[in-house]
C-alpha positions, -999 to 999 in steps of 0.1 A, spaced: -266 -600 860 -228 -602 858 -211 -636 855 -175 -646 852 -166 -673 827 -134 -680 846 -124 -709 826 -93 -701 805 -67 -728 798 -47 -743 769 -67 -776 770 -100 -756 766 -115 -775 795 -147 -759 808 -155 -785 834 -192 -786 845 -200 -757 822 -203 -782 794 -237 -791 807 -266 -775 787 -284 -770 820 -256 -747 832 -260 -724 802 -298 -725 806 -296 -714 842 -271 -687 834 -292 -670 807 -326 -676 822 -318 -658 855 -308 -625 838 -339 -603 839 -327 -569 827 -293 -578 812 -264 -602 812 -228 -593 812 -204 -622 807 -167 -616 813 -142 -643 803 -124 -661 775 -150 -671 749 -124 -690 729 -120 -715 757 -157 -723 756 -160 -723 718 -130 -747 715 -139 -770 744 -138 -807 737 -171 -811 756 -197 -784 752 -182 -768 721 -214 -771 700 -236 -756 728 -214 -726 736 -205 -721 699 -242 -717 691 -247 -693 720 -218 -671 712 -228 -670 675 -262 -657 684 -246 -631 707 -221 -621 679 -249 -618 653 -269 -595 675 -239 -572 679 -236 -578 716 -201 -592 719 -171 -570 726 -134 -575 727 -132 -555 759 -156 -538 783 -176 -509 767 -179 -478 788 -198 -445 784 -196 -412 803 -229 -403 819 -223 -366 816 -209 -368 780 -228 -397 764 -209 -393 731 -177 -402 750 -173 -440 748 -144 -464 750 -136 -501 749 -115 -510 779 -92 -539 773 -71 -539 804 -75 -528 840 -49 -500 836 -71 -484 808 -98 -475 834 -74 -447 847 -67 -436 812 -103 -435 798 -124 -428 829 -103 -412 857 -123 -409 889 -153 -426 872 -159 -400 846 -142 -392 813 -113 -371 803 -135 -341 795 -139 -312 820 -171 -317 840 
């Protein structure tokens, strides 16, 4: 399951995502994997929901499952990995969906 944590603002307002039930639904629906894309700092510094999301992200960090970007790996060359931090890096690190090595 891929979910966007689209809340990112200077006031760290996460709206209805401060409800424990929202996080419960989010993590309980993922059967094979969960990819969250967004600004974790907004959630960890929220005036409402900070404790809940802080605990969640701490567990994710301790397990080594949190990245400061999007990890990719070439299917043909599994040793070729990269951490994409901007959309433009997709063309640099994985042109045409592969890697920079000759297929």
